[in-house]
N, C-alpha and C positions, 0 to 999 in steps of 0.2 A: 505493500500499500505506500501509497505516496501522497503527502498532503499538498493541495493545491490552492490559491486563492488568485484568481485573475481580475486583471485590470486594476484600474485606481481602487477600486473596492470589488474585484469582480468575481470570480469564480471559485466558490469554496465547496470541495467535493473530494471524493476519494476515489481513484480508478483501483477496482478489483483485478488483480491478476488472474483470479480463479474463474470469474465470470465475463473476464474481459468487458466489463461494462463501468460507467461512472455511478457511483453511489452517494447518497447524502452524508454529509459529515457534521460533526459540531462545529458549528461557525464562529469564529474569533469576533466577527462583527455581524450584528443583527441583521444588517441589509444584504447579505451576500449568502444567506444559509438556504435560500430556495434554488439556487442556481445549479442545475445538473443537466448533462448532457444525456438524454435518453435515446436518441437516433443520430447516428453519423451520416454525414452528406455521402450520397451515392458516388461513384466515380464519374458519371457525367455531370452531375450537378457541381462537385467540386472544379471539374475543368471548366465549364462554362462559368461559375463564378469567380475562378481564377483570371479568366479573360476580363470580365467585368472589372475586378480591382486591377488588372494592369492597365486596362484603358483609363480608368478614372485617376490612376496616378500618372501617366503618361502626360494625359491632356493639360494638366495644370503646372506641371514641373517646368516645361519648356518657357511658358509665359512668365512663370515666376522667377527663373534665373534671371530674364531680362530686365524685369522690374527691379530685382535686388542690384543689377549693373546701374540702373538709372539712378535708384536712390543713393549708390555709393559714389556717384560721379557729379551728380547736379547739384550746383550751390544753393538752388532754392528748396532742397530736401536735407538741408543740413541743422533744421531745427532738431530740438530734442526728441518730440515725437516720432518723427521721421527715423532719427536714429533707432529709436526702440523698436519701429516697425521693422527696420532693416533685420534687427537680430531675431525678431518674432519670425521673418522669413526665412532664416537660416535655420530656426529649429524646426520650422514646418518642413523643408526641403530633407533636412534629417530623418524626420518621421516619415515622408513618403518614400524616400529611397531605401530605408530600412523595411518599408511594408512591401516593396517590390518583388524581392527574392521569393518571399514564401508564396505569394500570388502566382509568380512564373512557375515556381514549383508544381503547382497543381496543373497548370496547362501542360508541362511536360509529363506529366502522370507520376510524380514522385511521391512518396508515401511517408517518407521519414525526412524532415529538414536537416537532422544531424546535430550532433554535440556542439561543433565548433560553430557551426551557422547560428544556432540558437545563441551560444554565447555572445558571439559577436555582435550581431544583427539585434538580438534582443536587449543587450545591454545600451546599446547606441540608440535604440527605438525609446526605451524607457527614459534615459536621460534627456532624450529631445523633448519628451513630453513633459518632464519635471521643470525643466528650464522654461519652456513655453507658459505654464500656467503662470509662474512667478513673474516672468516677462509681461505677461497680459495685465497683473497686478501694477506693476511699475507703469505700465502706459495709462491705466486708469488713475493713478495718483498724478502722474503728470499732467492729465487733462482736466482733473479737479483744480490743481493750483493755477493753470493758466486759464481756465473759464472764470474762475471765481477771484483769484489774487492777480490776475493778468501776467504778462510775460516777466515783469519784474519779480514778482512771488516766484514763479517758475526757476528763473534763473538763479535766484538766492537760495532756494530749498532745495532743487534738484540740479539745475543745469550745471552747478559748480563741481558736483559729486557723481554727476552721471554715469561717467566711465567706471567709477567704482562701483554703483549699484548695477550695472549691467555685468561687470565682473562677478558680483556677487552670485547673480543671477545663474550664470555660466558654473559657477564652483558649485552651485548647489545641485545641479544636475550632474556635474562630476562625481560627485560624492557617490551618488546612486550608482553610476556608470563604474565606478571601481567596485562598488559593494556587490555588484549582480556578475562582476566577472570572477569573484572569488568560489571557491567550491562550494561555500555555504549558503548561495543564493543562486537563483535559475530563474530565467525569464524566457519559456520556451513556447514555441509554435504548435499548438495543438491540432493536428492537420484534420483529423475526423471532424472536429466543429469548427474549423476555420478561424480560430481565434487564439490570442495570446494569453498565456497564464503564468502566474507566478507560482514559485515552488521552492524548496530548499529545507534546511534544517528548521524545525518547526519553531523552536524559540527564537532563533534568530529571526528567521521569516516573520515572525507574529510581531516582534519588536520593530522590523524594518517597515512592516506595511502600516502598523499603526502611526508611525512617523510621517510615511508618505501620504496616507488618507487623511489624517487630521490636519496637515500642513496645507495639503491641496483644498481641502474644504475652507480653511481659514482665509486662504488666498482668493478663493473664489467669492466666498462672502465679503470679504474687504472691498474686492472688486465692484460686486454688486452695491455696496454701501456707497462706493463713490461716485457710480453713475447716477444712483439715486439723488445723492444730494446736488450733482450738477443739474439733472432735469428740474428738481425743486427751485433750484437758483434761478435757471432760465425761465422757470414758468411764473414764478411768483416774485422772488427777491429782487429781481433786477428789472422788474416791468417799468418802473418810472424812470430808472436810469436809460433803459434802452430807449423810451421815447424822446428823452432828452438828446441822447445821442443821435438818434434818427434825424434831428433838425439840424444837428450843428456839426457832424462827422463829414469830413471831406470822402470823396470817392474813394481815396487809397485806404482810409480807415474801414469804410464799408466793406472793400474787397478783402481786406486782412481778417473782418469779422466773418464773412462767409467763409473765408479759407479755415478758420478754426472751427466752424460748426460743420464743415465736411469731414475734417480731421477727426472730430468728436463722433459723428455718426459712423465712420470707418472704425473707429476704437470701441465702440458700443457693439457693432456687429460682430467685431472679432471676439470680443470678450462674451457675446450672447452665444456662440456656437461652441467656444469651449465649455461654458456653462451646462449647454445641452448634453454635450458629450459626457461630461462629470455626472449630469443628473442620471443620465440614462443608465449607465453603469451601476450606479448606486441603486435606484429605486425604480427600475424597470419592473421588477416582481409585483410592484403594486398594481400595475395595470395590465400585465401580461402574465401568460403562464409559460413554463418551461418547455421551451421547442427549439430545434436547430437553427430554425430562422431567426430566433430573436437573439441568440449568439452571434449569429453571422452579422445581423443589423448592428450591433454593438460594434464590433470591428470595422463594419462599414462606414460607420459615422466617425470613426476615429480618421479613416482615410479621406473621408469628404471635409471633415475639420482642417486637414491639412491643405487641401486644394482649393478652399473656397475663398480663400482671402486675395488671389489674382482677381477672380471676379469681382470682389468688393472694391479693389482699387481701380480697375477699369471701368466700372459701372459709374463710381461716385468721383472720381479724380481726373477732372479732364486734362490736368498738365501730366500727369502719368501717361494717361491714354495717347495724348500727342507725342510725347516723348518716346512711348513704345514703338507707333507707326513710324516715327523718324528713324528709330534705332534700326527698324527692319528694312525700312526703304534705302538705308545709308549701307547695307550689307554690299560687298563686292558682287557685281554680276558680270555674265561673261559680254565682252565687246562685241559688236556685230558691225557689218560694214556699211550700213547705211542708217541713219535716222528714220523712225517710222513716220510715213507721210510725207518725208522730202526724196524727192528723186535726184539723182546724181546730175551735176552739172558740167558739161564738157566745153571747154574754152580753148579756142585756137589751137586747132589740132596739128599746125606746124611747129608748135613748141612742144617738146615731149615733156617739161616740166609743166608746162600750163596745161597740158592734155590729161592730167591726172585729174582724179575726181577730188573734187571740192566737199566740204561739210560731211567728211567721213570722221564722225566721233562716237563715243560710247554714250549709249541712251541713258548711262548714269548719270550723266554730267547735264546739269540746266545751262545751256548756252543759247545764245541768240543766233539761230541758224542764218537767218537773213545778213545780218551783219557780217558774220565769218564769211559767207559767199561773197557778198559785194567787195570785202576786203581783197579775197583773192583774185576777183574779176579785175579790180584794179591794179593789183601787183601784177598780174599778167599782161595787161594792156601795156604798162609801164617797160615790162620786159621786151615785150615784142616791138 
């Protein structure tokens, strides 16, 4: 028998070697006692769902990487909130990349992910989630100080030490990464259920999971409180101030305020999806019975949470959207002999140099074709 506790507060059950089935066990956490895998996925179901998972991972990962490049290079994205969003994106990409191998494993028909694969990918995946949750809290606190106290309060309380706060978030995830690399703790992929499960020495495992669970709940609760305070302030506390500002503020101040609201909305959606995943892992059993599809949806939500942020950025942030399209259009493309819609011009056939084609440029370059051709014609007349 092997003790397992899945997810942030996920699966608590035992696997019987004699019956080769999952059985209920005494739960360390009240919310996890009902999760039991009663029926594994069939081979065809696992293959199909593996393809679905791979598609859901690959579709967002490419635009996500481009967005991270934009956030790291653009001067307009040097604010504290965008710096935090960049690190949230890195944590998301880590989780998506670590979710891909087990999903691909189902596609190729694998039955056991292997000890080394579980150790490496599971440890990275768990660390990425732990850092992601606390980074979500840091973003909420940043938005709270910015919206309530202004940029001066943000710079005084967070901006001066933002690098240290971000480092703490990653160190917090690194602690769990190292812990799950040890022989005492494991984070393994349960192929029959298509879900990640925690395992290990019962005593050490119990202490580690309690720390992870209660810290994650505290971080999510504090995040929710921060956004509730922000919403209350915007709806009631600053009503008179906003009326006064609407009369006196310049266009530039109005643009800055709209920009802050867009960032706030993005931050709320990011935190909202993280809360949804955490709440589902904890309290799904209050609404649903134990089936293989409930367990699959739990892992599916984890994948979707990692890939939903690019859609949020592109939908709500026109600046990032324009930058991304500009980045794609600036990629090198193959040179062609003619410009689309422009016919080659032959001039003065007696002059070999003048008899060459003018206006032969790459379509990647934005040039004045007529001006270039006129220049060539004038030069050729002078030579003749």
